[in-house]
Structure formats: structure tokens, C-alpha cells
N, C-alpha and C positions, 0 to 999 in steps of 0.2 A: 373550473377552478383547478382541476388536476393539471391541465395544460399550462395554466398560469404558474404553477409551482415548478414546472420542469425548467432547469437551467438551459441556456443556449447550447451548452456542450452535449446535452442529451436529447435536444429537440429533434435533431435529424434522425436519430435512431427511432424515436417515437413515430415520426412520420413514415419511416420505412416500414415499421410494423403495421401501420394503418394501410399502407399501399399493398402490402402482402396479403392482408386480411380482406381487403375490399377492392375488387376489380373495377368497381364503378368510379374509383378515384384514381387520378393519374396526374403526372406533372404536366404543366403547360408546355406545349411545344415551342421551341425557340422560333423567333421571327414570325409568330402567328399574329397577323394583324387583323384577323377576323373580328367583326363586332358582334358575332353571334353568341359569344360566351359571356355570361354575366358573373363569372367567378374569378376573374382576374383580381389578384389581391392589390389593394391600395391602402390608404390610411384611414379607411372608413371603419365603422364599428360592426359591420355585418348586418345593418339594417338600413332602411331608407332607399333612395333611388339607386345608388350605386351598389348597394349590398343586398338587393333582392335575392331571395332564395327560391324563386319559382322557376322551375326548369321548363314550364310549358311555353315560354316565350322563345325558346331556342328553335331556330329553323335550320335544318341541315340540308346540305346540297344533295342533288340527285345521285352524285357519285358515292356519297357516304351511304345513302339509302340502299344502293345496290350491293354494298359490301357486307351488310349485316342482315341476319335472318334469324328469327326465333327458333325455327326448326334446327338450324345449325347449332344453336346454343343447346337445345335439348339433346341433340346427338352427342355433343361433347359431354353432357351430363351423364348420359347412358354409358359412354365409353370409360370414363375414369371415376365415376361415382361422386364427383364433386359438383358444386353449383356453378362452376365456371372453369375455363381453361387457362392455366397459367403457363402454358407452353409457348414455344417460339412462334407458332403460327398465329396465335391470338394477338401477341404483342408486336408482331411485325418482324419476326426473325431475330437473328443474332445482333442486329444493329443496335437494339436497345437493351441488350442483355447486360446486366450489371457485372462488371469485371471485379473479381475477388483477388486481392493481392495475396501472395503466399505469406503465411504467418512466419514471424521471426522465430527461429529456433533458439531457445534459451535453456540453460541447465538450472532446474529448480533446486531449492535447498534439499528436498527429500531425495531427488535423483543423485545429487552430489554425495550424500551420506550413503545411499544404497550402493553406489559404485565402490565404496570402500569396504563393503562386506566381504568381498573376495579375499581380503587379506587375512580373514579369520579362519578360512578353510573349514567351514561348518558343514555338518551333514544336512540333508534335506529338511529334516524336522526343525533343527535349530535355525536353519536359514529362514524358514517361514516364520518362526517366532521372532527372530531379529527384524524381519521385514515388517511385522505387525508393530513392534516397538517403534521403529523409525517412522512408520505411518502415523503413529500416535503423537509424534512431536508437533508442537504448534509452530507457527511461522517464525517465531523468535528463537526456536531451537530448544524450548523447554518441554519436559515430559510432564504435562499437567494432568494427564489421565491417570486415575488410580490404578495401581498394579492389579488389584482384584478385578477391576473392569477389563483390563487387558487379558487376564486369565479367562474371563467369561467370553470376551470377543473371540479368542482362539478356540474355545470349546464349542461355541455355537456357530461361529462362522467358518472354521476350518477343521473342526472335529479333532483338535489337538488338546490332549490333556497335559497341563503344566501346573506350576505352582509359583508362589511369590519368590522363593529362593532361586529357582531357575531363571525367572525373569530378571531378578537383581543381578545375577551373574552375567547375563548378556548385556544388561544396562551398563555395568562397569566396563565391559569391553568396548561398547559403542562410545562411551565417554572419552576413549582414547583417540577417537577420530577427529578430523578437522571439520569445521573450525573449532578451536579449543573452547570448552565450556558448554558444549551441547549435551542434551539428554540428562540435564539436572532438573531438580524440582523447584529450587528456590534461587533467587538472585545471589544469596550468600554462597551457596554451593557452586554456582556458575563461576563466580569471580575467584573463589579459592581454587577451583579446578584449573583455571587459566594460570594462576600463579604457580601451581605445582608443575606445570608444563614448562616453566621458565628455567633457565640455568640457575643453579643454586648460588645464593649470595646472602649476606647478612640483611640488606634491605628487603630482599624478597621474603626471607624468613620472618622478618618483622611485619611485613605486609600480610602474610598468612596468619600470623598470630592476631593482628588487629581485626581482620575479617572473621577469623575463627572464634575469637573469645571476646571481642569488643565491638561486634557489628552494630548493635543498637546505638552505642555511643558514637560510632563513626558516622552513621547516617544522620544523626542529630547534631553532628559537628561539635561534639564535646571534646575538642582536641586536647585541652589542658589535662583533662582526666586521663586520656589515653597516654599522653607523654609521661605523666607521673607513674602510671602502671608499668610502662616499658623502660622508664629511665632514659629517655631519648632527649638530646638537646634539639634546638630549633632546626639546625641544618640537617641533622639525621632524620628528623621527623618529616621535613619537607621532601627529602629524597624518597622516603617511603610513600608519602601521599602522592607524589608525582607518578610513581609506579602504578598505584591503584587507579587513579583517574584515567589512565590510558587503557584500562581493561575494557572489554566490550560487554555491556550488560545484555545485549541482544545478539548473540553470535549468529543466529540464522537470518537476521534481518537483511544482511548484505545480498541475499539471494531473492529477496521479495520482489515479485513482479508488481510494479506500481500501475494502478489503473490510470490510463492517460487522461480521462475526464477529471480525475481527482488531482492529478499531478500538475495540470495546466489550467489556468483560469481563462476562460473565454468570456470577455466582457459582453454584456447584453446591450450596453449603451456606450456611445462615445460623446464626450463633451469637449468642444473646441472653443478657445478663447479668441473671438474675433474682435480685436481692438476694444476689449473691455465688455464685450457682449457675448455671454456664453451661448453656444449653439449646440443643439442636441440632435443626435441621429441614432437610429436603432440599428443594431447589428443585422446585416442582410440575411444572416442565417435564420432570423426570426420571421422572415417574410418569404416563405417558399411559394413558388408559383404553382398552385394546384388548380385543378379543374375537374368537372364532372365528365366522365367518359361519354363521348358522342355516340359511340356504338351502343352503349346500354340504353341511352335515351331513345335511340331510333328503334330498338327492339320493342319498347313500349308502344311507340307510334305504329310500328308494323303490326303489333297485336291488335291495336284499336282499329286499324284499317282492314284487318283480315276478317273473313266470314266464318272460318272454322276455328272454334275456340273450345278445344277439348280440355279435360281435367288436367292433363299433364302440362299443357301450355299455361293454364291458369296458375298452377303451382309455381312454374318457372317465372311467370310475370310477377307473382307475389314476392318471390325471392329477389328479383331484380329491383322492384320498388323499394324493398327494405335496404338494399345496398345503396341505391340512389339517395334515399333519405339519410342514411348514415354518412354518405360522402358529403352531402350538403351540410349536415350538422358539423362535420369535422372542419370543413372549410370556413364556415361561419365562426366556429370556436377559435380557429387560428387567427381570423380577422379580429375577433374580440380580444384575444390575447395581445395582439399588436397594439390595439387602441388603449387597453388598460395599462400596458407597460409604458407607452409614451406619455399618457395622461398623468400617471403617477410620477414618473421621472421628471416631467416638466414642472410639476408642483414642487418637488424636492429642490430642483435647480433654482426655481424662483425664490423659495424660502431661504435657501442657503447661497444666494447669488454671490455674496462677498467671498465665500470660500472658493467658488469655482472661478473667480477672477484672480484671487491672490494665492490660493493654496495654503493659507494660514489656518492651522487647526483651531487656534484660539478665536478665530472669527466666526466659528460655528455658533449659531443661535440655538437656544433650547428648543427642541422640536420633538413632539411625540406623535404616535400613529394617528391620533384623533385630529391633529392639525392638518395632516395631509388628507385624511378622510373627508374633512370639512371642505377643503379646497377643491377636491375632485368629485365630491358627492358619491364617493365609493364607500363600501362598508369597511370598518376597521379591520376585519379579518382579511379582506382582499388586499388592503395595503400591507398588512403583515406578511402575507404570502409573497408579495413582490419584494419587500424589504429583506426578508430572510433568505432569499435564494438567488438574488440577482447582483451583478457587478457592473460598475461604470468605470470606464477608462478615461482619465483626464491627463493633462500635461504634467500633473504633479504626482501621478501614480494611479493604480487601480484600486478601487475601494468597493467593499460590499455596501449595499445601500443602508444596511443596518448601522453602518458607521456614522451616518449623518443624524441619527436619532439619539437624543439624550434628554434627561430631565433638567429642570431649572434649579438653580441654586442662587440664593440671595446674598450679596456681599454686604459689608458693614454700611456702605453708602446707600443700600436699598436697591442697587442695580441687580437685575436678573442676568445670570451668566449660565452657560451650559456646563453641565458636569464634565463634559468632554474637555473643556478648557482646564478645569481643575485637575483632571487626570493627566493632561499633558504637562502641566507644571509639576505635578507630583513625580511623574516619570523623569523629568529633567533634574529634579532634586536628587533622586536616587542614582541616576546615571552619573552625576557629578560628585557623588559622595566618596569619601576615603574608604576603600573596601576593607581596610584593616580595622576601621572603626565606623561601621555603617550606622546610618541614622535609625533610631527607634521610631515607632509610630508616634510616641509622645513628642519627640523632637520634630518630626515631620508636621504634626498638628500645629506646633508653635510657629514653624516656618511659614505655613500657609496663612495663619492668622496675621503674621506680620505683613503679608501681602493683601490683607483685607478679606480673606476667605474664612468666615466664621464656621468652622466645621468641627464636629466632635471627633474624638480619637477613634471611636468604633467605625465612624464613616470613612475615615482615612484608611483604616484597616480593610474595610470592604472594597474601596477603590483600588488599593494595592493588590488585593486578591484578584479583582477583575482584570488587572493588568498582568496577572500571572507572575507577580514578583513575590518571592518568599520573604519571611520575617527577617529582621536584621541579623539574628544569630546564624541563619543559613546563608546570608549574603557575605558573611565575613570570610576574608581570605587570609592566608598565612603570610 
């Protein structure tokens, strides 16, 4: 179940971890046509004739038998204190050694700010305090840590006695660094600090006053109220708002190092439309060619054939058997993962066939986890794990499997439609609205009813929130 949850982007890393921990597991050698290995991966489920997990049927050549010896294994164990040798000799020298590419050198946000400390010409003590403050900034550039906590950090971690006033003085100096707005506690302070770094002008002064004295009204878009307080006409107010919306609410975010696995979606499945017939394939990264180490199996055979069986050899054989069992389990788990993924996706594709042919969101049928669980004879929790963590690439785009699941909604004619269809229409209504006079939830409810969707206003509000669309007041533009 844990392997099933791992997305394709992270599966390779998980396999590498298993290979590092278990020397009895290895990648299948290329162009290996031998019929002696029962662990070549296919589309089976890990059981039955093709998926047997019994290593006793494997027959090794005499050449292989001459290369392995249990006593050699024990000598390696004595030499390095481990249960196996991970060095070049055991794995066949440098030919199979994994090449590690040099890491790309990047300037982090904290390094960028630390580099500017030299401009302050601080003594050693204040330098260390300032470094502690900068180290306390979060990735967005804010100082979220309490000043009292920073004082304690310096006292216990660096044996430096300081106080809130001294910290505040250095914070004020760091706030003059780039990028503008860093080392503040709140969004309001961050934006005001950026404005104060701008060339002085009447619009800038008005913007500072809005954020300084009318911040709550501003974030709630009570523009009329602000205009009356500042006695600004529409054009002047628009120029002020244009200045504010160009400010950066996360000044440190530009330096954030984005995780590659999170930044890029690697699809788990591919669906191709072959003359109106959807065809499914699994990403090849989900089907690694793994096998049991022949050398480790031969060690067991050599031990069984040998006459001398001392305590040390028995302990080594027990370790080897544990590693072999673990390797067999992992290979079978990978096979089962493949089968479950394909079985689940095939059921989804069959259920939502019209969408995979046309790409039309409104053609999606109401479908819940239980529907696919029934079709596949899998547990609902298993289907949920697949749906929540996997992606499929189609000619219409890449979708999370969860996208295809939705509850049913009955129209006035008694027809069952997917809530996905209703959300799509709702989104179209809001996209096409006049942003100066956006539709209220009540108006949207009436518009849906005119199309035959009998939905309560609170349901419309729920769907709008699920689409991450704010209320009408916050959608209003000047």
C-alpha cells in the first residue's frame, strides 16, 4: 500500500533506497536472455505461474558458482563490520558505479541577505546576532519567530546576552536590505516598507496611508469607503491601487529552490485515442527491471553443499536469507503495484470512455470511489490511494485521477449529471461576467436553474469555493 501511494516522480528514488539497503536486489542486466530468472517484470500480479516467488527453481551456471563463496562473504563482513560489501569489487568495479552529477550552485535567499551584512560594518558580537536574525527569516522573507525566542536562541546556542531592544535595532537595519520588504512580521508591514523605499509622490503617500490606516478595508475591497476617507476621485484611486497591487507580498519567494518532483508532473499513465478507441499504457518508470542477486542465491546453495557449518556461517546465511526474502517481497510488491495501477485506470477509462474520446468535461459521468472498487474488486481505500496521487496524460491535457470522480446531481427532468458538469458551467458563468458588476451567488443560482439545474444557493457557494473563486465583492474590479 505504501508503494502504491508513491507517485512515479518519487518511485525511482524509493527503488534506489531499497537497492542501497538490500544487496540481494539488483537491476536486471541488459540483453539478459537467460530463462533462469523468475523475477523479470511483466503485467502479472506477482502470483501465479509467471509471478512465482520461489527462488529454489533457479539453476546457476558453473561459472557463477565458481565466483561466489560464503567464506569470502564472511571475510568481507569481518573487514568492514557490515553484512555485505558495497564496494567496487563486489559490484564488478567502476563499470556499474552510479555517476553523480555535480549539484547546481544557487544563491539562496538567506545567503543573499547575509552577503549584505558587510555594509553594516558590525563588530563580531552584533554580526552573530544579525546572522541569527537572518537565519530566523522564513522562505518568504518574514520574521515569524518571536523576538524573545531569538534572544533565547542566542543565549543558549551562542552564549550571547542580548535583549528585545538590541534585536529590534538590528531588525530595522536588516529591513533596509534587498529585496525590499524583508524582515517584517506582517503582510501590512511588508507592503508599507516596500512603499517607503519608493520615490516620494502623492500616489505613493496615498498608498502608504491606505495600507497603514485602512488595511482591513483594503483587503476586503471596501473601495468606496476608502475613497471617501481620502477624498480621491476614481482615476486617482485607480493609480494608487495599481501601485499597491504591484508590490511583492513574498519578497523572499523569488529565491526559493523548487523541488523538481513538485514542480513537474510526471504522468503515471498515458491514454491515446486510436480511432475512437482509448488505449492505455503505464509509464515505463513504473516497471523497473529488478531481479534477485544470483550471487546471493548461490551462497545459500554453497552453504547447503558444504560439510563445515560453523556458527559464524549460520549467522551469515540467516542474514542472506532475510535479504533474499526482502528482495522477493519488494519485487512482488512492485509487480502488484503495476497491476493495481493498470486495473484501476482501465476501469476509470471504461467508465468515462466518452471523455477520453472527446475531452469534453461535461461528458463526465457521476462516479464515486465505490463504483471503481466494484468494477475492480479492490477495496475503496486502495482506489482512493490511486486516485489521490496519480496522473494521466491525454491528448486533452494531464489530469489527476481524482478529477474524474464526482457525485451525482439530478436535473429538473430527472436526469443524473455529474457535479463536475455543474462546476464547469458555473466557472463559465463567472469567467464571462462583467467584473465591474460580478454575479452574486443568488444570481448564479438563478442562472443555473434556468439551465435546469435545481441547486440551492448554499450549494452554489460550496461549488464556487471548491473552484477557489472568491465571493462577488472580492471579484469586483475598478
